[in-house]
DOLO-784621 format. One record per residue (C-alpha): residue number from 1; residue in three letters; x, y, z. Coordinates in steps of 0.02 Angstrom, whole numbers, plus 32768, in hexadecimal, padded with zeros to 4 digits. Example, Ala and Ser with C-alpha at 12.3 -4.5 7.8 and 13.67 -1.06 7.14 Angstrom:
# residues 2
  num  residu    px    py    pz
    1     ALA  8267  7F1F  8186
    2     SER  82AC  7FCB  8165
This chain:
# residues 441
  num  residu    px    py    pz
    1     MET  58BF  8C28  15BA
    2     GLN  5872  8CC3  160A
    3     MET  57FC  8CD8  1575
    4     LYS  57CA  8C21  1583
    5     LEU  57AB  8C2E  163D
    6     LYS  5743  8CCC  1625
    7     ALA  56DC  8C70  15A4
    8     LEU  56BF  8BE5  1620
    9     LEU  5695  8C62  16A8
   10     GLY  560B  8CA6  163C
   11     LEU  55C8  8BFF  1600
   12     ALA  5514  8BDE  162B
   13     SER  5513  8C66  16AF
   14     ALA  5460  8C94  1688
   15     LEU  542B  8BDF  1699
   16     ALA  5496  8BBA  1732
   17     LEU  540B  8B8B  17A7
   18     SER  5372  8B97  1738
   19     SER  5336  8AEB  176B
   20     ALA  5356  8AFF  1825
   21     LEU  5313  8A71  188C
   22     PRO  5267  8A92  18D7
   23     ASN  5296  8A87  198E
   24     ALA  533C  8AE1  1984
   25     ALA  52F6  8B8A  19B5
   26     LYS  52C0  8B42  1A5D
   27     ALA  5374  8B33  1A94
   28     GLU  53BB  8BD7  1AD0
   29     GLN  5465  8B8E  1AF8
   30     LEU  54CE  8AF7  1AC6
   31     THR  5565  8AB4  1B24
   32     LEU  55F6  8A72  1ABE
   33     CYS  567A  8A09  1B17
   34     TRP  572E  89FB  1ADD
   35     ALA  57E2  8A08  1B15
   36     ALA  5832  8AAC  1B49
   37     TRP  58AC  8AD9  1ABE
   38     ASP  58C7  8B5A  1A35
   39     PRO  5848  8B0F  19B9
   40     ALA  57C2  8B1A  1A40
   41     ASN  57E0  8BD5  1A4B
   42     ALA  57CF  8BE0  198E
   43     LEU  572A  8B81  1999
   44     VAL  56E6  8BFC  1A19
   45     GLU  5709  8C88  199D
   46     LEU  56BF  8C27  190B
   47     SER  5622  8BFA  196B
   48     LYS  55F4  8CB1  1980
   49     ASP  55B6  8CA6  18CD
   50     PHE  5543  8C16  18FD
   51     THR  54F9  8C7C  198A
   52     ALA  54E3  8D11  1919
   53     LYS  5482  8CA8  189B
   54     THR  5418  8C41  1913
   55     LYS  540F  8CA8  19B5
   56     ILE  5448  8C0A  1A0F
   57     ASP  54D2  8C32  1A8B
   58     MET  5566  8BBE  1A99
   59     LYS  55B2  8B8A  1B3E
   60     PHE  5657  8B2D  1B40
   61     GLU  569C  8AAE  1BBA
   62     PHE  5756  8A9B  1B9B
   63     VAL  57CB  8A33  1C07
   64     PRO  5887  8A14  1BFD
   65     TRP  58C1  8984  1B90
   66     THR  5905  8925  1C25
   67     SER  5855  8915  1C6C
   68     TYR  57F2  891F  1BC9
   69     ALA  57D2  8865  1BB5
   70     ASP  57AB  8843  1C6C
   71     ARG  5738  88D9  1C7A
   72     PHE  56CE  88BE  1BE1
   73     LEU  56CE  8800  1BD8
   74     ASN  568D  8802  1C8B
   75     GLU  5609  8881  1C54
   76     LEU  55D2  8811  1BC5
   77     ASN  55D6  8771  1C29
   78     SER  5569  87C0  1CB1
   79     GLN  54EF  87FD  1C2B
   80     GLY  550A  88AE  1C64
   81     LYS  54B6  8942  1C11
   82     LEU  5543  89C0  1C1D
   83     CYS  5573  89B1  1B65
   84     ASP  54FA  89CC  1AD6
   85     LEU  5589  89BF  1A5B
   86     ILE  5631  896D  1A76
   87     ILE  56D0  896B  1A12
   88     GLY  570D  88C1  1A47
   89     ASP  57B3  886E  1A23
   90     SER  57BD  87FA  198E
   91     GLN  57D8  8761  19FD
   92     TRP  5734  877E  1A5A
   93     ILE  56C7  875D  19C3
   94     GLY  56B1  86A1  19DC
   95     GLY  567F  86AB  1A92
   96     ALA  5611  8744  1A77
   97     ALA  55B5  86EF  19E9
   98     GLU  559D  8645  1A3B
   99     ASN  556B  868F  1AE2
  100     GLY  54EE  8708  1A99
  101     HIS  5547  87A8  1ACC
  102     TYR  5543  87F9  1A1F
  103     VAL  54B2  8816  19A9
  104     LYS  54C6  87B7  1906
  105     LEU  54CB  883B  187E
  106     ASN  54A7  87DB  17DD
  107     GLU  53F1  880F  17CE
  108     PHE  5419  88C2  17FA
  109     PHE  54A7  88CA  177D
  110     ASP  5436  8884  16F5
  111     LYS  53AD  8900  171D
  112     GLU  5421  8997  171C
  113     GLY  548B  8962  1688
  114     ILE  552A  8950  16EE
  115     LYS  559A  88D6  1690
  116     MET  562B  887C  16E0
  117     ASP  567D  8873  1635
  118     ASP  5699  892E  1648
  119     PHE  5714  8911  16D6
  120     VAL  57C6  88CD  16D7
  121     PRO  57AF  880E  16D7
  122     ALA  5828  87ED  1767
  123     THR  57C7  8864  17D7
  124     VAL  5721  8811  17AE
  125     VAL  5766  8766  17DE
  126     GLY  57C3  87AA  1873
  127     TYR  5744  8821  18BE
  128     SER  5698  87ED  187F
  129     GLU  5687  8734  1858
  130     TRP  565C  86A3  18C8
  131     PRO  5674  8617  189F
  132     LYS  570C  8653  183D
  133     ASN  56FD  8652  1780
  134     THR  5640  864A  1785
  135     PRO  55C8  86D9  175A
  136     ASN  558C  86F0  180E
  137     TYR  55AE  87A2  1848
  138     TRP  55B1  87E0  18FB
  139     ALA  560E  8884  18E4
  140     LEU  5638  8909  1865
  141     PRO  56F4  891E  1849
  142     ALA  571D  89BA  18AA
  143     MET  57D6  89D0  18CE
  144     GLY  5858  897B  1863
  145     ASP  58F8  8959  18C1
  146     VAL  5991  88EB  18B3
  147     VAL  5A3B  88DA  1903
  148     GLY  5AC6  8932  18A5
  149     TRP  5B65  8991  18C9
  150     THR  5BA8  8A41  18D3
  151     TYR  5C60  8A6E  18C7
  152     ARG  5CCF  8B05  18E1
  153     LYS  5CE4  8B39  182D
  154     ASP  5D5A  8BC5  185F
  155     TRP  5DD0  8B4A  18B3
  156     PHE  5DC9  8AD1  1822
  157     GLU  5DF9  8B5E  17AB
  158     LYS  5E95  8B96  1808
  159     PRO  5F25  8B7D  178A
  160     GLU  5FA0  8B3F  180D
  161     LEU  5F26  8ABC  184C
  162     GLN  5EF9  8A86  179C
  163     LYS  5FB1  8A6E  1773
  164     GLU  5FD6  8A0B  1811
  165     PHE  5F3B  899F  17FD
  166     LYS  5F61  8976  1747
  167     GLU  6012  8945  1772
  168     LYS  5FD7  88D4  17FE
  169     TYR  5F3F  8880  17B2
  170     GLY  5F54  8896  16F7
  171     TRP  5EAD  88E8  16D2
  172     ASP  5E69  8998  16D9
  173     LEU  5E1E  89D2  177D
  174     GLY  5D64  89E7  1761
  175     PRO  5CBA  899D  178F
  176     PRO  5CD5  88E1  17A3
  177     LYS  5C83  8865  172E
  178     THR  5CA2  87CE  179D
  179     TYR  5CAC  87AF  1857
  180     ASP  5D62  877F  1847
  181     GLN  5D83  882D  1801
  182     LEU  5D1B  887C  188C
  183     LYS  5D86  8824  190F
  184     GLN  5E25  885F  18BC
  185     ILE  5DE7  8912  18C2
  186     ALA  5DB2  88FF  1977
  187     GLU  5E5E  88B8  19A5
  188     PHE  5EB2  8946  1948
  189     PHE  5E57  89CC  19AD
  190     GLN  5E57  8973  1A55
  191     LYS  5EB3  89DF  1AD5
  192     ARG  5EF5  8A4E  1A4A
  193     GLU  5F0F  8B07  1A68
  194     VAL  5EA5  8B6F  19F1
  195     ASP  5E9F  8C2C  1A00
  196     GLY  5EF6  8C20  1AA7
  197     LYS  5E7B  8BA4  1AF3
  198     THR  5E85  8AE8  1B0F
  199     VAL  5DFB  8A93  1AAA
  200     TYR  5DBA  89E3  1A94
  201     GLY  5D86  8974  1A04
  202     ALA  5CCB  8953  1A0F
  203     SER  5C32  8957  1A7D
  204     ILE  5BC5  88BB  1A70
  205     TYR  5B29  8880  1ACA
  206     THR  5B48  881E  1B6B
  207     GLU  5AB3  884A  1BDB
  208     ARG  5A6F  87B8  1C41
  209     GLY  59C9  87F2  1C8E
  210     SER  5956  8807  1BF9
  211     GLU  5989  87DB  1B46
  212     GLY  5A2C  8836  1B24
  213     ILE  5AAF  87AF  1B0C
  214     THR  5A36  8746  1AA5
  215     MET  5A12  87D7  1A31
  216     GLY  5ACE  87EB  1A1B
  217     VAL  5B12  873B  1A0F
  218     THR  5A8F  8702  1991
  219     ASN  5ADA  8776  190E
  220     VAL  5B7A  8711  1919
  221     LEU  5B28  8666  1931
  222     TYR  5ABA  867B  1898
  223     ASP  5B51  86A6  182D
  224     TRP  5BB0  860C  1866
  225     GLY  5B1F  8597  1841
  226     PHE  5AB8  858B  18E1
  227     GLN  5A04  8556  18C1
  228     TYR  5975  8550  193E
  229     GLU  5934  84AA  18FE
  230     ASN  593D  842C  1873
  231     PRO  58EA  8481  17DD
  232     LYS  589A  83DA  17B0
  233     LYS  5863  83AA  1860
  234     PRO  5822  8435  18D3
  235     TYR  5865  8438  1985
  236     GLU  58F3  83BE  195F
  237     MET  5985  8424  19A0
  238     GLU  5A12  83A8  19BD
  239     GLY  5A9B  83C7  193D
  240     PHE  5A52  846F  1909
  241     VAL  5A57  84DC  19A6
  242     ASN  5AF9  8487  19DD
  243     SER  5B48  845F  1935
  244     PRO  5C05  846D  1922
  245     ASP  5BEE  850F  18C1
  246     ALA  5B7D  8557  1948
  247     VAL  5C01  852D  19CA
  248     LYS  5C84  858A  1963
  249     GLY  5C11  8621  1959
  250     LEU  5BF8  8626  1A15
  251     GLU  5CB3  8614  1A30
  252     PHE  5CCE  86A8  19BC
  253     TYR  5C55  8716  1A1D
  254     LYS  5CB0  86EF  1ABF
  255     ALA  5D58  8711  1A6C
  256     LEU  5D17  87BA  1A31
  257     TYR  5CD8  87E1  1AE0
  258     ASP  5D7C  87AD  1B30
  259     CYS  5DF1  8806  1AB8
  260     CYS  5DA1  88A5  1A83
  261     THR  5D1C  88F2  1AF3
  262     PRO  5D30  8981  1B70
  263     PRO  5D44  8960  1C2A
  264     GLY  5C9D  8946  1C82
  265     SER  5C46  88F7  1BEB
  266     SER  5BF5  8865  1C46
  267     ASN  5B43  88A8  1C40
  268     VAL  5B30  890D  1BA0
  269     TYR  5A92  8924  1B3C
  270     MET  5A4C  89AF  1ACF
  271     VAL  5A66  8A44  1B42
  272     GLU  5B11  8A10  1B7F
  273     SER  5B50  89EA  1AD0
  274     ALA  5B15  8A92  1A8E
  275     ASP  5B64  8AE8  1B24
  276     ALA  5C0A  8A92  1B03
  277     PHE  5C07  8AD6  1A53
  278     LYS  5BCD  8B85  1A81
  279     SER  5C53  8B95  1B07
  280     GLY  5CDB  8B6E  1A88
  281     GLN  5D0E  8AC9  1AD7
  282     VAL  5CFC  8A55  1A42
  283     ALA  5D23  8A4B  1989
  284     MET  5C86  89E4  1965
  285     GLN  5BE5  89BB  19BD
  286     MET  5B5E  8939  19A3
  287     ASN  5AAF  8980  19B6
  288     PHE  5A00  8983  1970
  289     ALA  59E3  89FA  18E0
  290     PHE  5969  8A63  1947
  291     THR  5A01  8AB1  199C
  292     TRP  5A4B  8AF0  18F9
  293     PRO  59E9  8B93  18E2
  294     GLY  5A17  8BCE  1990
  295     LEU  5ACD  8B9D  197E
  296     TYR  5AD9  8BF5  18D6
  297     LYS  5A99  8C94  1929
  298     ASP  5B12  8C87  19BB
  299     GLU  5B84  8D20  19C3
  300     LYS  5C1E  8CBE  19F7
  301     VAL  5C18  8C1F  198F
  302     GLY  5B93  8C3F  190A
  303     GLY  5B93  8C90  185F
  304     ASP  5C32  8C6D  17FC
  305     ARG  5C7E  8C0E  188F
  306     ILE  5C06  8B7A  1886
  307     GLY  5BE7  8AF1  1808
  308     PHE  5B6D  8A60  17FF
  309     PHE  5B7C  89AE  17C0
  310     PRO  5B10  8910  17C2
  311     ASN  5B3C  8875  1825
  312     PRO  5BD6  8823  17D6
  313     ALA  5BCF  8779  1783
  314     GLU  5C2C  86D9  17A5
  315     LYS  5BF1  862E  1768
  316     ALA  5B42  8678  1755
  317     HIS  5B00  872B  175E
  318     PHE  5A75  875B  17D5
  319     ALA  5A49  87E1  1854
  320     GLN  59DC  87D6  18EE
  321     LEU  5930  881F  18CF
  322     GLY  58F0  88A1  1947
  323     GLY  5857  890D  1937
  324     GLN  57A0  88F7  195C
  325     GLY  56F0  88F5  1919
  326     ILE  565D  8957  195E
  327     SER  55C9  88F3  199D
  328     VAL  551D  8910  19E7
  329     VAL  550F  88C5  1A94
  330     SER  5479  8851  1A9C
  331     TYR  544D  8888  1B4D
  332     SER  5439  893F  1B1A
  333     GLU  538C  898A  1B29
  334     LYS  53B9  8A04  1A9E
  335     ARG  53DD  8987  1A15
  336     ASP  538B  89E8  1987
  337     ALA  53ED  8A86  19AD
  338     ALA  548D  8A21  19BC
  339     LEU  546C  89D6  1911
  340     GLN  5454  8A85  18CF
  341     TYR  5503  8AAF  190B
  342     ILE  5547  8A16  18AF
  343     LYS  54F0  8A4F  1810
  344     TRP  5537  8AFD  1821
  345     PHE  55E6  8ABF  1845
  346     ALA  55E6  8A4F  17AA
  347     GLN  55CB  8AE0  1732
  348     PRO  565E  8B08  16BE
  349     ASP  5662  8BC0  16EE
  350     VAL  566A  8B94  17A7
  351     GLN  56F1  8B12  1788
  352     ALA  5759  8B90  1727
  353     LYS  574F  8C0C  17B5
  354     TRP  577A  8B80  1830
  355     TRP  5820  8B68  17D5
  356     GLU  5840  8C24  17D2
  357     LEU  5825  8C31  188D
  358     GLY  589E  8BA4  18B6
  359     GLY  5832  8B08  18B0
  360     TYR  585F  8A78  183D
  361     SER  57D0  8A5A  17C5
  362     CYS  57B2  89AB  1781
  363     LEU  5747  89E7  16F0
  364     LYS  578E  89C0  1644
  365     ALA  574F  8A66  1600
  366     VAL  57C4  8ABD  167A
  367     VAL  585F  8A4E  167C
  368     ASN  585A  8A2B  15C0
  369     ALA  583F  8AE1  1592
  370     PRO  58C1  8B2A  151C
  371     GLY  5949  8B79  1582
  372     PHE  591D  8B22  1626
  373     ALA  59CA  8AD5  1634
  374     SER  5A18  8B82  1630
  375     SER  5993  8BD9  1698
  376     GLN  59F9  8BBC  1737
  377     PRO  5AAE  8B86  174F
  378     TYR  5A73  8AE6  17A2
  379     ALA  59E5  8ABB  1729
  380     GLN  5A4C  8A49  16B9
  381     ALA  5A91  89E8  174D
  382     PHE  59DF  89D4  178D
  383     LEU  59A3  898F  16E6
  384     ASP  5A37  891A  16D7
  385     SER  5A1A  88DC  1789
  386     MET  595F  88C0  1775
  387     ALA  5985  8854  16DD
  388     ILE  59E1  87D3  1748
  389     VAL  5977  87C8  17E6
  390     LYS  5958  872E  184F
  391     ASP  58F9  8727  18F3
  392     PHE  58F7  86CB  1999
  393     TRP  586D  8650  19C5
  394     ALA  57BE  869E  19C1
  395     GLU  576E  860B  1A1B
  396     PRO  56F0  8625  1AA9
  397     SER  577B  85ED  1B20
  398     TYR  57EF  8672  1ADB
  399     ALA  5817  86BA  1B87
  400     SER  5856  8613  1BCA
  401     LEU  58B8  85F0  1B2C
  402     LEU  5908  869C  1B37
  403     GLN  593A  868E  1BED
  404     ASP  5986  85E4  1BCD
  405     MET  59F5  862D  1B46
  406     GLN  5A1F  86C7  1BAD
  407     LYS  5A5D  8657  1C3B
  408     ARG  5AC0  85DC  1BD2
  409     VAL  5B15  865B  1B63
  410     HIS  5B3D  86DA  1BEB
  411     ASN  5B85  8654  1C5B
  412     TYR  5BFE  8622  1BD2
  413     VAL  5C27  86C7  1B7B
  414     VAL  5C2F  873D  1C0F
  415     ALA  5C44  86CF  1CAA
  416     GLY  5CBC  865A  1C50
  417     ASN  5C6A  85BB  1C8E
  418     GLY  5C81  851B  1C2B
  419     THR  5C92  850C  1B6F
  420     ALA  5C2C  8548  1ADC
  421     GLN  5BFB  8494  1AB7
  422     GLU  5BBC  847C  1B69
  423     ALA  5B5A  851F  1B60
  424     LEU  5B00  84EF  1AC0
  425     ASP  5AE5  843B  1AF8
  426     GLY  5A95  8481  1B95
  427     LEU  5A2A  84F4  1B2C
  428     VAL  59E8  8461  1AC6
  429     LYS  59BC  840A  1B69
  430     ASP  5963  84A5  1BAD
  431     TRP  5900  84C5  1B0F
  432     THR  58D1  840E  1AFE
  433     GLU  5884  8415  1BAB
  434     VAL  5821  84B1  1B7D
  435     PHE  57D8  8463  1AE0
  436     GLU  57B4  83C0  1B3A
  437     GLU  574F  8422  1BBA
  438     ASP  56F5  8479  1B2B
  439     GLY  56CA  83D1  1ADE
  440     LYS  5728  83F7  1A3E
  441     ILE  57A6  836C  1A51
């Protein structure tokens, strides 16, 4: 794998920016906007190479995830000029395209020989295309991400626990293949004493304010059969969002929350879930794959103590897509230089280094390279997870659709109000109103 990556790192280095855009040199500094998290720090390091090649300095505007959407969607909607480049969430693509916030990249890609076929197909659909499944590109896949799971491998391998678990459940304690198995493991560890400390089963997403509980519950809903709409009739949601199977999935998520999470788990998202794992509270934690490199390096729970597995299956098998594409903001006065950055970032050698530094490349030449699956302990779980991704609405009214789901699901799962059927029936009503206002129903 290292030999392959070194080959990629050297590929086309002499030609890296040979056809630099004519006005790029006029820009002495570009501002790139993103969320404040570990991959952003890796991008700062990576971008030093861009500055060295072009003499264009990079400035970064990073904000916490809890305010990421509000901060940058407001910036785009006000046609602000803070961001020359933005790494925007996958669900923003519809609104950003239809409202003219992003530069359409088809002509630029054609001119520079950047082919979307060179990227993992799910990331092209998820991060770049609008309308979906059409060759209209508004971003370059930048950061592959997906919800998966980590577990305390050292606890799972304790002989006395393996023996007790096998006697109780009839199967070997290990990474679960189904959600029913995951719940059994979580119940087994809930309030158990391990290494002299009381531990709990699992940490799952429950956060209400931004997107947390939606990014968690969808992993379960998808697997039970939830669908956003009738595949044969767009925006027809009755019987799909609130189908009997979807109701069972939502009931399962609440049951998992009620039975097997640590105390104080009513507002958990990425940071809180990772903290629960790092502090030794839980046997398993749901989280986006971007957290895995840092957790693997953690002195207390990393190394041989941690394992990784993709979202379990049930009736179906999906995982909630995360990640983002990188776009040029249409209001930027430094568009040519920003496009030069896109061109640089798309190069195979840059993408290979991106993976080495802790980013998640979406380029096939990187993820399909011989030995990639064994290049990091979490690489195989990442590949398996990216093969089963499904995403939330990417409609221009994404923010309203998201907040509707946050409210309905949190009120049922965490607050304990009403039934799962009532929650999903209410969600159909909310979403129908949104699409009626948009003129799509």
